[in-house]
BAVEXZA-328176 format. One line per field, with one value per residue (C-alpha): x, z, y; residue number from 1. Coordinates in Angstrom, 2 decimals, decimal comma. Layout:
u: (X/...);
w: (Z/...);
v: (Y/...);
resi: (NUM/...);
//
This chain:
u: (90,29/94,01/95,17/98,40/101,29/101,66/98,01/98,41/101,51/99,52/96,68/99,33/100,59/96,94/96,29/99,62/99,19/95,46/95,27/93,63/96,83/100,30/102,82/104,80/105,32/105,89/109,22/110,48/108,75/109,57/107,02/104,73/101,64/101,90/102,31/99,55/97,13/98,02/99,31/97,65/97,97/95,06/92,84/93,00/91,79/88,25/87,92/87,72/84,56/81,02/79,79/77,51/76,59/73,15/74,67/74,94/78,01/78,91/82,67/83,96/87,51/89,05/90,33/92,47/90,38/92,78/89,89/87,20/88,28/88,24/84,83/83,43/84,38/82,01/79,08/76,36/76,78/79,48/78,96/82,21/81,96/84,96/85,44/87,22/86,76/90,45/89,82/86,74/88,62/91,42/89,17/87,03/90,24/91,51/88,22/86,74/86,07/83,83/80,15/79,15/81,19/79,52/81,77/80,18/81,65/80,32/79,29/78,99/76,59/73,96/74,61/70,83/71,35/72,90/70,74/68,30/69,89/73,11/73,83/77,33/79,32/83,11/85,03/88,62/91,07/94,33/95,92/94,49/96,38/95,41/92,60/91,87/88,69/88,69/89,48/87,29/85,44/86,48/85,46/82,22/81,38/81,82/79,72/77,03/76,62/76,83/74,00/71,71/72,18/72,28/69,69/70,11/70,79/73,52/77,23/79,86/83,48/86,15/89,66/92,46/95,82/95,83/97,30/94,05/91,91/91,30/90,21/88,10/86,15/85,30/84,34/82,08/80,60/79,59/77,95/75,61/77,73/78,01/78,65/82,14/84,69/88,25/89,97/93,56/93,30/96,94/98,60/100,49/98,75/96,13/92,72/89,01/86,56/83,21/80,43/76,74/74,02/72,25/73,59/75,05/76,92/80,56/82,55/85,26/88,20/90,16/93,78/94,10/92,60/95,06/97,89/96,77/96,56/99,93/101,77/100,36/101,79/105,07/105,99/104,88/107,76/107,46/107,79/110,72/112,76/111,58/109,98/107,03/104,23/103,14/100,13/100,78/98,73/99,04/101,42/101,46/104,43/104,23/104,78/102,00/100,10/103,25/104,01/100,37/101,03/104,49/102,86/100,53/103,56/105,38/102,36/102,08/105,83/105,40/102,47/104,37/107,44/105,35/103,46/106,77/108,40/105,36/105,56/109,11/108,71/110,90/110,47/109,98/109,34/108,55/111,32/112,08/109,26/107,27/107,14/106,37/103,72/101,96/101,90/101,32/99,54/97,94/99,74/102,12/103,40/101,95/104,49/106,62/107,90/109,46/108,91/111,58/111,50/114,03/114,93/117,01/120,40/119,65/116,23/117,87/120,52/117,96/115,93/119,01/119,26/115,58/115,68/115,65/112,13/110,80/109,48/107,78/108,29/109,42/113,22/115,29/118,39/121,46/125,24/125,57/123,39/124,02/126,79/125,34/125,75/123,78/125,88/124,69/120,94/118,60/116,06/113,02/111,94/109,36/111,20/108,36/108,73/111,41/113,07/116,39/118,89/122,02/124,25/123,28/122,31/125,02/125,30/123,49/121,28/117,71/116,25/112,54/110,53/111,56/111,38/114,40/115,28/117,70/119,50/119,18/122,66/124,11/126,16/129,45/129,31/132,63/132,53/136,15/135,56/132,18/134,19/136,77/133,83/132,32/135,68/136,00/132,55/133,20/136,48/134,64/131,80/134,16/135,93/132,45/131,39/134,74/134,08/130,52/130,95/134,56/133,68/132,90/135,80/135,09/132,48/130,61/133,02/136,10/138,30/139,98/143,17/141,46/138,81/141,52/143,25/140,00/139,35/142,83/142,76/139,23/140,68/142,74/139,54/136,68/133,42/131,52/134,29/134,22/130,35/130,92/133,40/131,19/128,18/130,28/131,70/128,20/126,78/129,66/128,24/126,99/123,51/124,57/125,05/121,25/121,26/120,63/121,91/121,63/125,05/124,26/124,20/127,30/126,51/129,45/131,79/130,59/130,75/127,57/125,57/124,91/121,36/121,14/117,98/117,16/117,16/114,05/112,11/111,92/111,18/107,55/105,20/101,69/99,91/98,62/97,50/99,61/97,85/96,00/99,01/99,34/102,66/104,28/105,03/107,78/106,32/109,05/108,07/108,12/111,80/112,64/111,21/112,70/116,13/115,62/113,87/114,10/111,28/109,50/109,02/105,24/105,57/104,87/107,46/106,23/106,63/110,07/110,44/113,84/112,79/114,40/113,02/114,55/114,56/113,31/109,76/107,55/105,14/104,31/107,66/110,45/113,60/115,84/113,81/114,68/118,33/118,69/116,93/119,39/122,45/121,95/125,23/127,01/129,92/130,36/133,27/131,06/128,25/128,01/124,38/123,52/121,90/118,75/118,13/114,52/113,80/112,42/115,74/116,77/119,64/120,71/123,79/124,78/124,60/126,37/129,30/130,10/129,03/129,19/132,72/132,31/129,19/127,34/124,66/122,65/119,50/118,19/114,35/112,08/109,04/105,58/104,33/107,80/108,99/111,12/114,82/117,14/120,25/122,50/126,31/126,05/123,39/120,03/117,09/114,14/110,64/108,69/106,74/109,86/111,58/108,48/108,40/111,94/110,54/113,61/112,79/112,59/114,91/117,78/118,82/119,13/116,40/117,53/115,52/117,42/115,01/114,49/111,22/112,15/108,78/106,84/109,19/108,87/105,22/105,41/107,62/105,27/102,24/104,28/104,96/108,54/109,07/112,84/114,42/116,85/117,05/120,02/120,22/122,14/122,32/121,63/120,24/117,44/115,73/115,17/113,52/109,91/109,14/109,69/109,92/113,25/114,70/113,71/115,18/118,53/118,53/117,88/120,82/123,26);
w: (52,95/52,87/55,53/57,55/55,95/58,93/58,51/54,86/55,78/58,29/55,64/53,08/55,44/55,96/52,33/51,43/53,87/54,03/57,41/60,71/62,73/61,53/63,92/61,07/59,55/63,00/63,23/60,89/62,19/65,61/65,45/68,42/66,64/63,97/66,68/68,95/66,03/64,19/66,78/67,72/71,43/70,76/70,68/74,45/74,30/75,38/75,68/79,48/79,25/79,35/75,96/74,85/71,66/71,57/71,96/69,10/69,47/67,79/67,37/66,54/66,03/65,41/62,01/61,49/63,24/66,36/68,65/66,08/65,72/69,44/69,82/66,83/68,56/71,42/69,94/67,57/65,48/65,26/63,30/62,77/61,95/60,23/58,54/55,36/52,77/52,92/56,60/55,62/52,84/55,24/57,84/55,34/53,91/57,37/58,53/55,26/56,55/59,41/58,55/61,76/61,08/59,08/58,27/57,49/56,36/57,73/54,81/52,23/54,30/56,40/60,04/60,35/58,68/61,83/64,26/66,42/69,52/70,55/73,77/73,74/72,07/72,05/71,44/70,40/71,28/71,85/68,82/69,66/71,80/70,35/72,73/76,17/78,14/76,64/73,21/72,48/69,25/67,77/71,05/71,09/67,51/68,51/71,63/69,55/67,40/70,42/72,27/69,30/68,96/72,59/75,15/78,54/80,07/77,56/78,30/76,72/76,69/75,93/75,23/75,69/77,05/80,89/80,70/79,17/82,02/83,76/80,40/79,31/82,53/82,32/78,66/79,36/82,30/80,18/77,73/80,37/80,96/84,69/85,91/85,19/86,09/85,05/84,23/83,29/81,89/80,79/83,70/81,24/81,26/78,53/80,03/79,47/80,88/81,43/81,42/81,32/81,48/84,25/87,30/86,51/87,95/87,84/86,16/88,56/86,68/88,53/89,37/87,22/84,25/84,61/84,97/81,90/79,71/81,04/80,49/76,95/76,26/77,93/76,53/72,98/70,58/69,60/73,12/73,79/70,99/71,21/74,36/76,63/75,13/77,80/77,56/80,18/83,48/85,94/84,89/87,23/88,12/86,31/89,58/91,40/92,29/93,73/95,83/97,17/98,61/99,82/101,70/103,47/104,77/105,81/107,59/109,61/110,46/111,51/113,79/115,34/115,91/117,47/119,69/121,02/121,53/123,48/125,64/126,59/126,74/123,66/121,53/117,80/115,20/111,55/109,46/105,85/103,38/106,19/108,05/104,71/104,05/107,32/107,20/103,46/102,36/105,43/104,67/102,16/99,52/96,19/94,65/97,73/98,84/102,21/105,77/107,85/111,52/113,98/117,64/120,12/120,47/123,96/122,74/119,57/121,55/123,96/120,97/119,74/123,31/123,10/119,48/120,48/121,78/118,14/116,96/114,11/110,81/112,61/112,65/113,94/111,70/112,99/112,20/115,25/114,35/110,55/108,18/106,43/106,91/105,92/107,33/110,91/110,96/111,50/109,54/110,93/108,49/107,55/107,11/105,03/102,18/99,69/99,22/97,74/97,04/94,81/97,67/99,67/96,87/97,51/101,34/103,46/105,35/105,86/103,00/103,65/103,27/105,97/107,35/108,36/111,88/112,20/115,41/116,35/117,77/119,56/117,35/118,44/119,31/117,76/113,98/113,56/115,99/114,09/110,90/112,42/113,81/110,27/108,96/111,59/110,95/107,30/107,92/110,17/107,66/104,84/107,08/107,87/104,25/103,38/106,13/104,77/100,99/100,33/97,46/95,23/93,07/93,91/96,02/95,77/95,55/96,31/93,28/93,21/95,08/97,95/98,21/98,47/101,16/103,27/102,71/103,94/106,86/107,88/108,35/111,33/113,30/115,02/113,38/116,74/118,03/114,86/115,24/118,87/117,80/115,07/117,45/120,04/117,51/116,14/119,67/120,67/121,02/123,22/124,07/123,80/120,11/119,83/117,02/116,38/113,40/111,49/110,61/109,08/105,36/103,51/100,55/98,44/100,85/100,93/104,46/103,54/103,50/107,24/107,98/110,67/112,56/115,24/118,64/119,88/116,89/118,73/122,27/122,11/119,90/118,89/117,46/113,94/112,06/109,36/107,31/110,57/112,79/115,48/115,35/117,57/115,22/116,31/117,02/114,85/111,73/109,36/110,34/109,94/106,47/105,44/106,44/104,51/101,29/101,39/101,38/98,55/100,44/99,96/96,10/94,52/92,07/88,72/87,32/87,02/84,67/86,09/89,75/91,82/94,69/97,76/96,79/94,34/96,01/96,43/99,33/98,97/98,76/101,44/100,56/100,73/97,73/95,61/96,89/95,43/92,12/91,67/92,21/89,17/87,52/90,52/90,50/86,93/87,56/89,86/87,51/85,88/84,72/81,25/80,93/79,04/78,67/78,53/77,56/75,05/73,24/74,30/76,72/75,28/73,76/76,93/78,92/76,20/75,91/79,53/80,19/76,85/77,40/81,08/81,36/79,20/77,58/75,45/74,23/73,77/74,02/73,24/75,44/73,76/71,50/71,04/67,60/65,87/66,14/64,24/66,17/68,69/68,62/66,42/68,63/67,28/69,04/69,51/69,73/72,78/70,70/69,07/72,47/73,83/71,03/71,87/75,01/77,20/80,87/83,11/85,76/83,26/82,87/84,78/83,57/83,79/82,88/80,63/79,83/79,75/81,67/84,25/86,19/83,02/82,09/85,62/85,33/82,03/83,72/86,65/84,23/82,45/85,80/86,23/89,96/89,99/87,90/88,20/87,10/85,35/85,60/82,80/85,02/88,64/89,30/86,90/89,77/91,58/88,75/89,35/85,49/83,02/80,18/81,82/81,44/77,86/77,30/78,82/76,78/73,55/74,39/75,31);
v: (119,55/119,25/116,67/116,96/115,07/112,83/111,76/111,07/108,91/106,83/106,33/105,35/102,59/101,44/101,17/99,58/96,61/96,28/94,51/95,35/95,60/96,66/95,18/93,62/97,11/98,69/96,75/99,47/102,56/104,19/107,05/106,87/108,27/105,62/102,81/104,30/104,11/100,97/98,53/95,20/96,50/98,81/95,63/96,10/99,72/99,09/95,28/95,91/98,00/96,46/97,23/94,31/92,69/94,32/97,85/100,50/102,66/105,98/106,79/110,33/111,33/107,83/108,85/105,71/103,16/102,78/101,77/100,94/97,29/96,75/98,31/96,33/92,97/93,72/95,89/94,95/98,01/100,64/103,89/105,76/109,48/111,24/114,51/113,51/110,80/109,83/108,85/106,90/105,08/104,09/102,64/100,85/99,35/98,44/96,68/95,59/92,05/93,36/93,82/95,70/98,85/101,81/104,79/108,22/111,39/114,67/116,85/114,06/111,98/113,77/113,33/112,79/109,43/108,12/106,23/108,16/106,95/105,08/103,40/104,53/107,46/107,49/110,69/109,77/112,54/110,75/112,47/115,87/118,34/121,63/122,59/123,67/124,69/128,14/127,09/123,89/124,48/121,11/119,16/121,26/120,12/116,55/116,99/118,71/115,59/113,40/115,01/114,71/111,00/109,64/109,45/111,12/107,66/106,87/106,81/108,96/107,81/110,37/108,87/111,48/112,28/112,62/116,17/117,25/115,91/119,17/120,91/117,99/117,71/121,45/121,12/118,17/119,76/122,78/120,49/119,04/115,85/116,53/113,00/111,96/109,14/109,12/105,80/105,10/101,54/101,10/103,05/105,14/108,47/107,95/108,21/107,31/109,73/108,01/110,62/110,98/113,62/111,81/109,94/106,52/103,56/104,45/101,39/100,20/98,94/96,14/96,07/92,88/94,63/97,55/95,11/93,18/96,31/97,73/94,43/94,04/97,54/97,25/93,87/94,40/94,29/97,97/99,21/96,88/98,32/101,87/103,22/103,26/105,40/107,96/110,31/112,85/113,05/110,26/107,52/104,48/102,42/99,14/97,14/98,83/95,61/94,01/97,17/97,13/93,72/94,78/97,63/95,40/93,37/96,61/97,96/94,75/94,98/98,65/97,71/94,83/97,11/99,99/97,44/95,95/99,32/100,59/97,48/98,26/102,08/102,75/105,91/105,44/108,34/108,18/109,85/110,27/109,27/107,85/111,18/112,97/110,39/110,70/114,54/115,21/112,20/110,60/107,24/105,82/108,10/107,04/104,70/104,37/101,02/101,35/102,42/104,37/105,07/106,60/106,01/107,90/106,03/104,63/103,12/101,80/99,85/98,64/97,34/95,44/93,92/92,78/91,64/87,94/88,26/88,45/85,10/83,26/85,31/88,55/89,06/92,10/92,08/93,86/93,69/91,75/88,82/88,50/89,17/92,13/95,73/98,83/101,54/101,24/101,05/97,95/96,10/94,53/91,70/89,26/85,96/84,40/87,01/88,10/91,46/90,52/93,40/92,58/93,85/90,72/88,32/85,87/86,37/83,79/86,49/87,10/89,15/89,21/92,42/94,89/98,26/100,49/101,56/104,49/105,68/109,40/110,46/113,54/115,85/117,31/121,08/121,81/121,87/120,58/117,70/116,81/116,68/114,26/112,19/111,85/110,70/108,12/106,84/106,48/104,65/102,16/101,78/100,86/98,23/96,71/96,77/94,95/92,24/91,67/92,03/91,27/88,98/92,09/93,17/96,85/98,40/101,80/104,67/102,62/101,68/98,27/99,05/100,91/98,30/95,60/97,58/97,68/93,98/92,97/95,54/94,29/90,85/92,07/93,06/91,29/92,38/92,82/95,02/97,04/97,48/98,49/101,09/102,38/102,80/104,43/106,88/107,64/108,32/110,56/114,19/116,92/118,15/121,65/121,26/121,50/118,84/115,26/113,37/110,09/109,08/105,58/106,89/106,11/108,29/106,84/108,20/111,76/113,28/115,28/112,07/112,73/114,09/116,77/117,85/120,32/118,55/120,50/119,02/115,76/117,34/116,57/114,45/114,03/110,93/110,41/107,33/105,94/103,19/102,33/102,34/105,02/106,77/109,38/112,38/114,78/118,25/119,74/117,67/120,77/121,53/117,88/117,53/120,77/119,72/116,45/117,70/121,47/124,06/122,33/119,14/119,21/119,09/115,68/114,57/113,31/109,69/108,41/105,52/104,66/104,39/101,62/99,59/98,51/94,83/92,18/91,57/88,43/88,41/84,87/83,16/82,99/84,76/81,51/80,13/83,14/83,04/79,65/80,66/83,65/81,25/78,98/80,11/81,43/78,90/77,82/75,51/73,35/73,01/69,62/69,68/70,42/73,86/75,11/78,83/79,99/83,51/86,01/86,14/89,64/88,62/85,22/86,62/88,42/85,09/83,14/85,58/85,03/81,44/79,49/78,29/77,79/75,57/73,16/75,12/72,70/74,44/77,98/78,07/81,07/81,45/81,09/83,82/85,43/86,43/83,76/83,77/81,40/81,39/83,26/82,97/79,84/78,05/77,18/78,98/76,57/77,68/76,53/74,03/72,66/72,08/70,39/68,04/66,77/65,29/65,95/65,09/68,28/66,68/66,05/69,66/72,84/75,31/78,85/81,92/84,27/86,96/90,78/90,12/87,53/87,77/87,11/84,21/82,82/82,79/80,88/78,19/77,89/77,32/74,70/72,87/73,48/73,16/73,87/76,56/79,40/83,01/84,76/88,55/90,06/93,11/92,28/95,79/95,11/93,29/96,47/98,32/99,49/99,68/96,87/99,46/100,76/97,33/97,15/100,50/99,47/96,31/98,25/100,73/97,92);
resi: (1/2/3/4/5/6/7/8/9/10/11/12/13/14/15/16/17/18/19/20/21/22/23/24/25/26/27/28/29/30/31/32/33/34/35/36/37/38/39/40/41/42/43/44/45/46/47/48/49/50/51/52/53/54/55/56/57/58/59/60/61/62/63/64/65/66/67/68/69/70/71/72/73/74/75/76/77/78/79/80/81/82/83/84/85/86/87/88/89/90/91/92/93/94/95/96/97/98/99/100/101/102/103/104/105/106/107/108/109/110/111/112/113/114/115/116/117/118/119/120/121/122/123/124/125/126/127/128/129/130/131/132/133/134/135/136/137/138/139/140/141/142/143/144/145/146/147/148/149/150/151/152/153/154/155/156/157/158/159/160/161/162/163/164/165/166/167/168/169/170/171/172/173/174/175/176/177/178/179/180/181/182/183/184/185/186/187/188/189/190/191/192/193/194/195/196/197/198/199/200/201/202/203/204/205/206/207/208/209/210/211/212/213/214/215/216/217/218/219/220/221/222/223/224/225/226/227/228/229/230/231/232/233/234/235/236/237/238/239/240/241/242/243/244/245/246/247/248/249/250/251/252/253/254/255/256/257/258/259/260/261/262/263/264/265/266/267/268/269/270/271/272/273/274/275/276/277/278/279/280/281/282/283/284/285/286/287/288/289/290/291/292/293/294/295/296/297/298/299/300/301/302/303/304/305/306/307/308/309/310/311/312/313/314/315/316/317/318/319/320/321/322/323/324/325/326/327/328/329/330/331/332/333/334/335/336/337/338/339/340/341/342/343/344/345/346/347/348/349/350/351/352/353/354/355/356/357/358/359/360/361/362/363/364/365/366/367/368/369/370/371/372/373/374/375/376/377/378/379/380/381/382/383/384/385/386/387/388/389/390/391/392/393/394/395/396/397/398/399/400/401/402/403/404/405/406/407/408/409/410/411/412/413/414/415/416/417/418/419/420/421/422/423/424/425/426/427/428/429/430/431/432/433/434/435/436/437/438/439/440/441/442/443/444/445/446/447/448/449/450/451/452/453/454/455/456/457/458/459/460/461/462/463/464/465/466/467/468/469/470/471/472/473/474/475/476/477/478/479/480/481/482/483/484/485/486/487/488/489/490/491/492/493/494/495/496/497/498/499/500/501/502/503/504/505/506/507/508/509/510/511/512/513/514/515/516/517/518/519/520/521/522/523/524/525/526/527/528/529/530/531/532/533/534/535/536/537/538/539/540/541/542/543/544/545/546/547/548/549/550/551/552/553/554/555/556/557/558/559/560/561/562/563/564/565/566/567/568/569/570/571/572/573/574/575/576/577/578/579/580/581/582/583/584/585/586/587/588/589/590/591/592/593/594/595/596/597/598/599/600/601/602/603/604/605/606/607/608/609/610/611/612/613/614/615/616/617/618/619/620/621/622/623/624/625/626/627/628/629/630/631/632/633/634/635/636/637/638);
//
């Protein structure tokens, strides 16, 4: 048979290099199909699955040996069935050192020569897209072979793209594999369907296993310099484990707030994504990382008055009690955690994980008066932003000169009086307008950032549980969600690789620890310590360009297992082992993480017993990204 040219290209690569994994070659090849079949990352393809050394495994469809090596490391015997001798020769060339792999070609070798029974059969379809449940002759041919050579108790594993899940489940069901379990081991849309003809124990993959597989993929050199391979279907945010812990903290905050408000007869309603979550999802929206509630203005101001009653880790943050400003809403925070945002990174304010509390205000009945109200609110917001964040050279939509004007003008006013004026202006309106509004959103200065709602939507409420917390849901929830998100509010958006979070999270570390860690190069003229930069090499140059002439940077050190670098801007780059051999005492220099993946680098320094270290962000907003692959993409583009 004549093979597709792209298959011949991959076979040629295998025969040229004659190794099991081709990461050295992949430095020069950006084709995803080449990477997905030849990369060392595929060693993790099935190492999480409980195949044992006494098991016999039949593999069909793995034409280039993408997962054959991984399986052969676990199983006693692996028989690979291909449909052309060129595939057979390529796999044999790739794994010639392994004696438990047997490759057979359909047509040249009788399928009957296979073992009578296998414990596992694996059908590899990650390269295959040209099928659906009505046009499945190729898959049916694979399954016919499988059924002849496995017992009814054996397991079938089908590896495929997630956007083929629906079709595959129907095809498998029609072939008597009625018991099925879908697993996404790398969290990137490529799935494994575990199936059997008889009832079986479903394999539960742990969060730690998914994290390991996903991190191995995201941080591999090919993905850093190209992109994150995605296989359709459900793609999971790469920080999903962090966010799962964040949600627990936020749920506790919500429960504490509701308990407090009930005690003081204050009304609280879910709003924004929290309202959508309670009505559409029965809890947190998948992948969401914040909780939003709204209160009538009178109750909102009463809560501010009572805020001092919160104790221990709980803290009600307002523009009255801290030098921060969010446009006019409050944050209820846990002081023992971290949720740092670049806006407040260098301000001495609480940045624990928090939930947002918005005031519901009356709207002016006269449209012209309402427009003037919005302009006044925006003017006061700008003054308050200038008082809190005057150290920024520019801010949001305000260019340098306008921002300077607000900074100088803001100095003429007392902050508390400005907040009083803002809240008085927001609350000015008439019931006859028939509307409520949330005016706190700045929206880069746009007047249409205000969110309007029908007043009658909040006239009554009913109770629903949200992650175990009982909430009063406005009876007009549908009109509220429609006004926020349009008629299609019930539709679920797809995966967004560039999604940002509301803060840099750590549920186990107080925010003031990270505020110190992020300040390591904040005032260069005051730094007298020698500096050692630790990283993967991806942002050494960006740091050196800005700081080399301003502080005493003595060493550049690559983290373990990173590709070798000779020098950056004339400075030698030391491997981790080389630097350790120098024996320099840890307390004699300032250790600064300078890495495209600061969380991974931080873990290395902790394991190496660094108790005091700092973190340099080449781009401060990377700390908010949900997906490390987006950071790598930005580094590659810059």
